[in-house]
LOROGU-29452 format. One record per atom (N, C-alpha, C): x, y, z. Coordinates in steps of 0.001 Angstrom, whole numbers, padded with zeros to 6 digits, always signed. Layout:
N
XYZ/...
This chain:
325
+003379+026800-017924/+004451+026344-017037/+004409+027140-015739/+004375+026434-014606/+004365+027112-013321/+005753+027616-012997/+005837+028875-012579/+007119+029468-012248/+007244+029603-010739/+008438+029402-010218/+008698+029532-008794/+009806+030540-008594/+009572+031502-007728/+010614+032462-007380/+011495+031818-006320/+012705+031439-006698/+013590+030727-005788/+014494+031657-004987/+014260+032954-005099/+015105+033880-004362/+015036+033677-002862/+013830+033313-002370/+013673+033133-000925/+014412+031908-000406/+014832+031004-001317/+015507+029786-000880/+016789+030086-000128/+017440+031186-000478/+018722+031488+000121/+018609+032552+001210/+017390+032879+001624/+017212+033815+002731/+017403+033091+004047/+017455+033819+005128/+017685+033220+006446/+016471+032465+006951/+015282+032825+006454/+014071+032223+006976/+013653+030956+006230/+014107+030776+005012/+013649+029670+004199/+014760+028633+004002/+014367+027457+003513/+015326+026371+003356/+014916+025476+002202/+015746+024495+001931/+015426+023524+000897/+014190+022719+001260/+013941+022526+002563/+012745+021809+002986/+011473+022544+002555/+011515+023872+002598/+010370+024648+002130/+010176+024465+000632/+011275+024425-000108/+011191+024188-001545/+010604+022804-001833/+011002+021803-001058/+010481+020453-001268/+008969+020408-001066/+008476+021170-000095/+007027+021237+000118/+006324+021882-001076/+006921+022964-001580/+006331+023651-002730/+006290+022724-003942/+007379+022056-004225/+007448+021152-005375/+006451+020004-005229/+006329+019487-004011/+005422+018360-003775/+003965+018782-003962/+003614+019956-003492/+002225+020398-003560/+001825+020871-004951/+002789+021382-005717/+002464+021820-007073/+002118+020648-007988/+002783+019493-007734/+002544+018286-008530/+002684+018558-010032/+003719+019325-010368/+004017+019606-011772/+005303+018874-012140/+005169+017767-012852/+006323+016924-013144/+007365+017626-014005/+006931+018610-014820/+007887+019286-015693/+008910+020101-014918/+008585+020468-013678/+009540+021226-012868/+010804+020417-012592/+010670+019096-012536/+011808+018244-012224/+012720+018036-013434/+012351+018635-014558/+013195+018556-015749/+014170+019721-015828/+013977+020731-014971/+014858+021902-015012/+016185+021594-014329/+017263+022150-014856/+018592+021899-014298/+018714+022425-012872/+018066+023544-012575/+018158+024127-011240/+017569+023199-010189/+016371+022680-010458/+015734+021770-009498/+016544+020489-009365/+017042+019960-010472/+017867+018747-010417/+019094+018966-009539/+019747+020099-009712/+020953+020396-008934/+020643+020528-007448/+019563+021227-007130/+019180+021407-005724/+018838+020073-005068/+018059+019246-005750/+017679+017952-005186/+018901+017072-004984/+019769+017014-005988/+020976+016192-005874/+021895+016687-004761/+021942+018003-004558/+022838+018586-003555/+022366+018298-002135/+021082+018477-001897/+020563+018368-000535/+020062+016978-000168/+019772+016144-001147/+019139+014866-000873/+019998+013961+000010/+021278+013843-000272/+022138+012934+000482/+022100+013254+001971/+022193+014554+002300/+022168+014959+003705/+020863+014533+004384/+019756+014840+003760/+018474+014547+004381/+018118+013064+004311/+018617+012391+003298/+018354+010958+003180/+018837+010215+004412/+020064+010507+004844/+020617+009768+005987/+020008+010208+007311/+019556+011452+007367/+018853+011885+008568/+017523+011146+008711/+016808+011016+007592/+015557+010255+007609/+015827+008783+007889/+016908+008270+007303/+017246+006849+007470/+017461+006500+008937/+018302+007271+009619/+018669+006933+010988/+017613+007350+012015/+016901+008436+011749/+016009+008974+012778/+014554+008574+012616/+014181+008056+011441/+012794+007656+011249/+012695+006228+010705/+013470+005931+009652/+013364+004608+009037/+013860+003497+009965/+015036+003663+010563/+015560+002612+011439/+014681+002376+012674/+014139+003438+013305/+013161+003181+014376/+011948+002397+013880/+011544+002637+012621/+010416+001872+012091/+010795+000399+011919/+012023+000135+011475/+012470-001250+011322/+012478-001954+012681/+012943-001252+013713/+012923-001819+015068/+011490-002086+015500/+010610-001121+015253/+009184-001285+015577/+008608-002494+014855/+008929-002658+013565/+008435-003787+012782/+008876-005117+013400/+010160-005232+013707/+010695-006492+014251/+010074-006820+015613/+009977-005821+016479/+009410-006044+017809/+007930-006415+017722/+007203-005733+016833/+005771-006004+016704/+005521-007400+016152/+006269-007783+015123/+006109-009122+014561/+006394-010193+015604/+007487-010029+016342/+007830-011020+017359/+006758-011097+018434/+006328-009941+018929/+005401-009929+020061/+004029-010458+019656/+003567-010103+018470/+002247-010563+018051/+002225-012050+017741/+003268-012536+017086/+003299-013948+016693/+003588-014858+017873/+004491-014434+018763/+004934-015310+019847/+004268-015052+021193/+003540-013950+021318/+002916-013643+022611/+001412-013420+022465/+001019-012468+021633/-000394-012072+021555/-001262-013168+020956/-000788-013828+019907/-001633-014737+019126/-001464-016213+019472/-000843-016547+020583/-000676-017954+020966/-001774-018345+021945/-002167-019624+021914/-003208-020111+022828/-002693-020171+024258/-001533-020778+024421/-000933-020898+025748/+000510-020404+025663/+000783-019320+026337/+002101-018709+026279/+003100-019494+027116/+004206-019885+026467/+005312-020523+027176/+006287-019424+027596/+006174-018974+028824/+006944-017820+029269/+008437-018136+029335/+009216-017215+028791/+010680-017338+028822/+011318-016254+029675/+010521-015290+030113/+011040-014203+030934/+011343-012946+030142/+011343-013062+028791/+011664-011916+027941/+010421-011199+027428/+009256-011786+027621/+008040-011221+027032/+007767-009797+027504/+007928-009561+028805/+007633-008231+029353/+008592-007180+028806/+009876-007542+028675/+010866-006596+028156/+010580-006265+026690/+010283-007307+025901/+009998-007089+024485/+008711-006283+024324/+007704-006594+025129/+006468-005832+025080/+006687-004370+025425/+007512-004115+026442/+007810-002740+026843/+008533-001990+025722/+009522-002649+025114/+010243-002037+023997/+009317-001814+022807/+008424-002770+022572/+007454-002627+021483/+006546-001426+021723/+006145-001236+022968/+005285-000106+023322/+006019+001222+023108/+007299+001252+023481/+008099+002475+023281/+008258+002772+021792/+008552+001742+021000/+008757+001947+019560/+007471+002428+018885/+006327+001857+019275/+005053+002305+018707/+004750+003737+019137/+005094+004060+020404/+004898+005430+020883/+005758+006427+020129/+006988+006027+019788/+007865+006902+019013/+007281+007169+017633/+006735+006140+016990/+006143+006331+015672/+004911+007237+015752/+004144+007111+016830/+003005+008015+017025/+003477+009448+017243/+004588+009590+017947/+005180+010908+018186/+005579+011568+016859/+006142+010786+015957/+006517+011299+014639/+005276+011725+013864/+004219+010900+013925/+002975+011268+013256/+002394+012549+013838/+002514+012711+015149/+002015+013920+015814/+002697+015166+015245/+004016+015106+015065/+004730+016257+014529/+004433+016484+013063/+004193+015411+012336/+003774+015588+010950/+002470+016376+010884/+001593+016108+011832/+000262+016692+011800/+000217+018106+012373/+000884+018337+013515/+000662+019578+014254/+001813+020580+014196/+003028+020142+013892/+004150+021074+013934/+004307+021795+012588/+003315+022609+012269/+003324+023358+011006/+002445+024589+011157/+002823+025645+010449/+002021+026872+010440/+000987+026869+009321/+000953+025806+008561/+000022+025706+007449/-001410+025626+007976/-002293+026548+007606/-003681+026499+008092/-004455+025276+007589/-003948+024657+006524/-004614+023477+005969/-003917+022182+006374/-003117+022233+007455/-002280+021083+007809/-003106+019823+008115/-004252+019988+008799/-005059+018818+009143/-005653+018190+007885/-006197+019026+007011/-006785+018509+005772/-005729+017853+004905/-004554+018478+004807/-003482+017896+003995/-003041+016548+004566/-002947+016478+005885/-002478+015247+006518/-003448+014101+006252/-004731+014333+006487/-005711+013258+006348/-006125+013012+004906/-005667+013838+003982/-005917+013567+002568/-005007+012460+002039/-003976+012133+002804/-003067+011049+002444/-003521+009776+003154/-003953+008776+002402/-004472+007538+002979/-003416+006847+003833/-002153+006936+003414/-001093+006284+004160/-000967+006844+005573/-001198+008144+005751/-001155+008733+007086/-002249+008164+007976/-003428+007983+007414/-004542+007409+008182/-004223+005974+008590/-003674+005203+007655/-003302+003819+007963/-002195+003764+009008/-001246+004699+008939/-000172+004750+009929/-000724+005016+011325/-001590+006010+011436/-002193+006323+012731/-002946+005119+013289/-003669+004435+012428/-004439+003274+012870/-003532+002168+013379/-002491+001834+012593/-001644+000703+012997/-000831+001007+014249/-000299+002220+014381/+000478+002552+015576/-000405+002585+016819/-001613+003155+016684/-002525+003245+017821/-003007+001869+018255/-003424+001047+017294/-003931-000284+017629/-002826-001188+018151/-001630-001074+017593/-000505-001867+018100/-000207-001510+019543/-000163-000213+019850/+000091+000232+021223/-000975-000300+022166/-002244-000236+021738/-003342-000682+022587/-003285-002185+022840/-003060-002963+021781/-003026-004424+021928/-001853-004867+022790/-000675-004277+022562/+000505-004635+023360/+000290-004272+024824/-000240-003082+025079/-000467-002637+026456/-001465-003542+027173/-002586-003843+026526/-003601-004686+027159/-003092-006114+027367/-002268-006604+026444/-001691-007946+026607/-000731-007975+027794/+000090-006932+027953/+001016-006864+029077/+000276-006788+030408/-000875-006129+030403/-001674-006009+031628/-002552-007223+031877/-002567-008154+030917/-003399-009343+031070/-004869-009062+030887/-005198-008028+030122/-006588-007620+029886/-006859-007587+028387/-007020-008751+027749/-007245-008773+026297/-008512-008015+025921/-008473-007339+024775/-009622-006539+024334/-010824-007410+024004/-010572-008567+023390/-011647-009474+023009/-011055-010866+022861/-011844-011808+022313/-011408-013186+022214/-010186-013367+021334/-009562-014537+021467/-008323-014805+020754/-008543-014799+019239/-009716-015250+018776/-009994-015260+017340/-010021-013862+016754/-010753-012953+017400/-010829-011571+016922/-009481-010869+017059/-008743-011220+018111/-007410-010624+018302/-006472-011018+017169/-006549-012274+016753/-005694-012732+015648/-006057-012044+014333/-007346-011809+014115/-007762-011085+012909/-007206-009668+012936/-007302-009003+014094/-006776-007648+014228/-005272-007623+013994/-004557-008566+014579/-003104-008637+014403/-002739-008911+012946/-003546-009731+012280/-003296-010014+010863/-003405-008735+010040/-004425-007921+010328/-004596-006644+009624/-003424-005711+009909/-003008-005654+011171/-001909-004763+011554/-000597-005182+010898/-000335-006477+010877/+000898-006968+010241/+000881-006667+008743/-000277-006808+008120/-000412-006453+006699/-000063-004988+006477/-000575-004102+007344/-000305-002670+007208/+001159-002344+007496/+001760-003068+008434/+003174-002841+008758/+004058-003136+007549/+003795-004248+006883/+004588-004587+005694/+004252-003671+004528/+002986-003249+004433/+002597-002315+003376/+003380-001015+003490/+003654-000583+004709/+004408+000648+004946/+005829+000539+004401/+006366-000669+004345/+007718-000851+003813/+007785-000407+002352/+006720-000651+001589/+006687-000165+000204/+006822+001353+000173/+006163+002023+001108/+006264+003473+001192/+007688+003902+001529/+008363+003146+002384/+009728+003467+002778/+010740+003215+001668/+010400+002380+000710/+011337+002093-000379/+011592+003301-001263/+010817+004369-001073/+011103+005630-001770/+012437+006221-001325/+012915+005788-000173/+014130+006352+000402/+015386+005957-000372/+015358+004838-001061/+016559+004286-001685/+016523+004482-003202/+017646+004903-003741/+017727+005193-005174/+017403+003974-006029/+017795+002796-005579/+017603+001581-006376/+016154+001112-006408/+015313+001600-005501/+013920+001138-005436/+012885+002247-005631/+013265+003502-005448/+012287+004595-005510/+011597+004661-006869/+012362+004430-007949/+011777+004470-009282/+010692+003414-009432/+010918+002227-008890/+009963+001141-009044/+008694+001378-008226/+008821+002074-007118/+007624+002440-006364/+006776+003396-007188/+007424+004359-007840/+006705+005270-008731/+006067+004499-009880/+006793+003527-010415/+006272+002722-011514/+005017+001961-011074/+005040+001413-009867/+003874+000691-009342/+002679+001623-009203/+002916+002818-008653/+001830+003779-008439/+001209+004226-009764/+002062+004530-010749/+001554+004964-012054/+000827+003820-012753/+001360+002609-012622/+000726+001443-013240/-000672+001215-012673/-000797+001289-011350/-002109+001112-010713/-003094+002155-011226/-002625+003403-011356/-003495+004475-011861/-003935+004201-013295/-003007+003732-014120/-003316+003518-015535/-004253+002333-015768/-004208+001324-014902/-005038+000137-015141/-006392+000204-014435/-006660+001285-013714/-007958+001402-013031/-009137+001285-014007/-009100+001959-015176/-010225+001780-016116/-010412+000323-016547/-009306-000414-016647/-009407-001834-017023/-010211-002614-015994/-010028-002280-014713/-010729-003010-013661/-012187-002595-013517/-012622-001653-014340/-014050-001398-014474/-014651-002285-015563/-013802-002675-016518/-014245-003516-017628/-014142-005003-017286/-013065-005389-016634/-012798-006805-016365/-013921-007483-015569/-014452-006874-014490/-015557-007515-013776/-016788-007754-014640/-017003-006884-015654/-018126-007091-016560/-017929-008375-017363/-016699-008627-017820/-016395-009887-018495/-016706-011070-017582/-016236-010977-016328/-016414-012091-015397/-017884-012364-015114/-018662-011298-014892/-020072-011472-014565/-020895-011886-015783/-020473-011480-016967/-021189-011869-018182/-021271-013382-018300/-020142-014048-018096/-020108-015507-018226/-020419-016206-016911/-019990-015615-015803/-020224-016247-014513/-021693-016350-014170/-022456-015287-014428/-023883-015303-014124/-024627-016301-015002/-024275-016341-016290/-024921-017288-017203/-024672-018727-016767/-023438-019047-016415/-023116-020404-015968/-023765-020724-014624/-023870-019725-013759/-024496-019963-012451/-025968-020338-012628/-026661-019634-013517/-028078-019943-013745/-028226-021335-014347/-027348-021710-015276/-027379-023069-015821/-027095-024098-014740/-026255-023729-013782/-025896-024642-012701/-027096-024969-011823/-028037-024028-011692/-029224-024277-010860/-030165-025284-011512/-029905-025599-012770/-030743-026562-013497/-030211-027980-013356/-029249-028165-012431/-028588-029469-012296/-028671-029977-010863/-028361-031269-010714/-028316-031869-009386/-027103-031354-008616/-027100-031576-007304/-026036-031045-006443/-024666-031582-006820/-024597-032826-007307/-023302-033418-007637/-022867-033109-009073/-023629-032283-009779/-023287-031960-011173/-023235-030448-011390/-022927-029709-010350/-022891-028258-010432/-021734-027781-011316/-021986-026715-012081/-020955-026126-012935/-020148-025092-012161/-020824-024327-011323/-020181-023282-010520/-020106-023752-009075/-018916-023899-008548/-018740-024343-007168/-019187-023262-006191/-019559-023699-005006/-019958-022760-003963/-018728-022377-003143/-018352-021114-003211/-017187-020615-002486/-017607-019871-001221/-018498-018893-001379/-018928-018073-000246/-020418-018224+000051/-021136-018914-000823/-022558-019105-000603/-023433-017997-001149/-022830-017001-001811/-023595-015921-002437/-023312-015961-003922/-024377-015993-004720/-024233-016244-006154/-023293-015247-006842/-023345-013962-006429/-022526-012954-007098/-021038-013248-006925/-020635-013573-005697/-019224-013879-005429/-018839-015210-006058/-019721-016204-005940/-019414-017520-006498/-019221-017458-008013/-020101-016734-008699/-020002-016612-010154/-018750-015847-010563/-018425-014783-009816/-017242-013979-010133/-015967-014775-009905/-015879-015469-008780/-014686-016266-008478/-014509-017395-009479/-015611-017986-009910/-015535-019065-010895/-014856-018583-012172/-015240-017402-012645/-014658-016873-013873/-013263-016278-013648/-013024-015757-012452/-011681-015236-012157/-010662-016377-012171/-011026-017512-011575/-010133-018669-011597/-009931-019171-013032/-011000-019117-013826/-010864-019520-015234/-009874-018607-015949/-009913-017302-015668/-009000-016366-016317/-007550-016644-015940/-007337-017271-014771/-005990-017625-014324/-005576-019020-014772/-006489-019715-015461/-006175-021059-015945/-006630-022167-015023/-007368-021825-013953/-007876-022823-013017/-009353-023069-013314/-009661-024192-013936/-011056-024472-014269/-011269-025978-014342/-012546-026362-014296/-012905-027771-014373/-014115-027936-015285/-014028-028893-016194/-015144-029186-017096/-015744-030556-016808/-015409-031119-015645/-015837-032482-015331/-017349-032639-015333/-018078-031619-014896/-019535-031737-014777/-020297-031220-015990/-019590-030773-017010/-020284-030252-018195/-021182-031318-018822/-020715-032563-018849/-021459-033651-019487/-022409-034358-018535/-022506-033849-017296/-023324-034525-016280/-024715-033926-016143/-025132-033110-017100/-026449-032488-017014/-026869-031932-018356/-027989-031244-018380/-028492-030682-019645/-027691-029463-020094/-027997-028958-021282/-027374-027772-021874/-025846-027907-021996/-025382-029099-022354/-023937-029317-022455/-023311-028438-023539/-023973-028340-024674/-023418-027553-025782/-023308-026077-025395/-024325-025561-024700/-024304-024158-024295/-023197-023918-023270/-022988-024881-022388/-021907-024773-021392/-020552-024683-022073/-020332-025521-023080/-019054-025493-023787/-018899-024191-024585/-019989-023686-025132/-019940-022418-025857/-019518-021283-024917/-020126-021220-023745/-019776-020181-022768/-018333-020340-022301/-017900-021581-022113/-016528-021827-021660/-015513-021357-022706/-015724-021716-023969/-014768-021363-025025/-014702-019849-025205/-015857-019204-025278/-015852-017748-025479/-015301-017020-024253/-015537-017585-023057/-014988-016969-021832/-013473-017028-021829/-012906-018158-022236/-011441-018250-022284/-010863-017264-023284/-011579-017048-024400/-011073-016116-025409/-011113-014671-024904/-012231-014276-024299/-012393-012877-023905/-011718-012544-022566/-011848-013404-021570/-011285-013071-020254/-009832-013511-020110/-009529-014701-020629/-008179-015235-020428/-007196-014732-021477/-007623-014592-022702/-006710-014200-023785/-006797-012695-024073/-007989-012220-024395/-008131-010819-024811/-007913-009852-023656/-008675-010021-022580/-008633-009050-021475/-007275-009010-020796/-006715-010174-020469/-005450-010175-019735/-004289-009717-020602/-004336-010019-021889/-003291-009493-022776/-003430-007984-022967/-004662-007492-022918/-004871-006048-022946/-004265-005410-021695/-004424-006072-020545/-003830-005583-019296/-002308-005532-019403/-001719-006570-019967/-000264-006607-020141/+000193-005483-021064/-000584-005212-022123/-000227-004135-023052/-000275-002781-022355/-001289-002557-021506/-001394-001293-020771/-000197-001127-019845/+000157-002188-019126/+001282-002134-018195/+002596-001930-018937/+002728-002541-020120/+003940-002352-020914/+004085-000920-021394/+002972-000324-021789/+002996+001068-022226/+003363+001995-021073/+002819+001712-019887/+003150+002505-018700/+004624+002378-018354/+005155+001168-018425/+006564+000943-018121/+007457+001759-019053/+007111+001765-020324/+007920+002519-021301/+007857+004014-021019/+006651+004513-020713/+006476+005942-020456/+007243+006385-019228/+007128+005610-018141/+007794+005976-016888/+009305+005827-017014/+009752+004794-017719/+011189+004564-017878/+011851+005703-018657/+011138+006264-019614/+011681+007375-020393/+011897+008627-019545/+011262+008676-018375/+011421+009811-017460/+011976+009320-016116/+012948+008426-016197/+013489+007749-015011/+013959+008736-013940/+014858+009629-014281/+015425+010548-013286/+014371+011499-012739/+013459+011910-013593/+012392+012821-013177/+011514+012172-012107/+011088+010931-012346/+010240+010236-011381/+010997+009889-010100/+012262+009591-010243/+013075+009292-009067/+013159+010508-008145/+013331+011696-008724/+013360+012916-007921/+012013+013205-007276/+010932+012898-007973/+009607+013103-007412/+009411+012253-006161/+009900+011029-006174/+009790+010166-005006/+010602+010713-003835/+011770+011255-004122/+012604+011842-003075/+011910+013042-002440/+011374+013902-003282/+010694+015099-002782/+009451+014728-001980/+008713+013733-002433/+007502+013331-001713/+007841+012786-000328/+008962+012063-000233/+009381+011542+001074/+009828+012670+001994/+010577+013619+001464/+010977+014779+002261/+009756+015556+002741/+008787+015733+001864/+007582+016474+002234/+006808+015774+003339/+006852+014443+003365/+006137+013689+004406/+006701+013961+005795/+008028+014120+005885/+008671+014219+007200/+009343+015560+007443/+008982+016566+006638/+009634+017861+006752/+009403+018489+008122/+008221+018340+008695/+007932+018962+009987/+008741+018320+011105/+008898+017007+011058/+009670+016329+012095/+011149+016660+011974/+011662+016727+010765/+013068+017073+010549/+013339+018503+011003/+012445+019406+010668/+012634+020801+011013/+012604+021007+012533/+011862+020158+013236/+011748+020284+014689/+013045+019940+015399/+013750+018943+014848/+014966+018468+015491/+016051+019545+015417/+016564+019961+016555/+017544+021052+016594/+018803+020736+015797/+019109+019481+015714/+020334+019107+015025/+020215+019259+013513/+018982+019384+013011/+018825+019413+011569/+018014+020613+011114/+017817+021593+011943/+016938+022691+011575/+017619+023696+010638/+018944+023637+010498/+019627+024545+009601/+020158+023773+008413/+019810+024253+007221/+020309+023576+006023/+021757+023924+005783/
């Protein structure tokens, strides 16, 4: 059991924010079972929750709304029908993206930790945040100046990626609320637990998909067993079996060529192993994870709170209004 000397918590130089960093970096879930840690988190969380809500989360919501409007109604349209508000919205969008970059800057540099850069970039979400804020600022600025970076098709692809990342960040923000933080933890633990399954599942798909694809080459173009999706046999065979596992399949061409009996044999065994056995195994794994995480509901909920505090501790500490606990 890792022990923490909490005497420094009540000194003039240290604060609860320092404790949150220690708890987050130790990654020892048993610490959140102690009454002392529970009391400290419950005592300080409400204060910091609303500071994060108003000073970081709400600016992000404004940034999200402005970015969605500007990209959908200005950046990605063929012919812009000017209403006179585009420049104002673009300017506000640029300010909001700049504010989010400013917050990321303080997360990265406003710390005495010698490992601050490595710690920052070890979090994939931080890298995605930097990318989306930087690219959003660049696209909005170039659009306002009438100097698009590239063609409208490539611009729409870029905007699609950015919008995906913007909404993905909302899942990260759901750690802020008591009613959703537990479920974010549940999603993260579930993804971790099912990773080994996704090493096995593709083998099931390729086992039957490749066999059917080779049989398909023995037939005329109008009697193919495996449809052409991307034009590459590996993807086509995998998608064919993935759709079968979801219940989307067609046997119309089985009788339109040779090896009909073998085709039906592969189809029946594929439904048993990929659709029934494998997917029910996935459900069992997820059910076991749900039970395990639910049994430690309060513990995981506190972990989400601490992780969120640790993400923005440098920015909170910088603000003069919140530097004293």
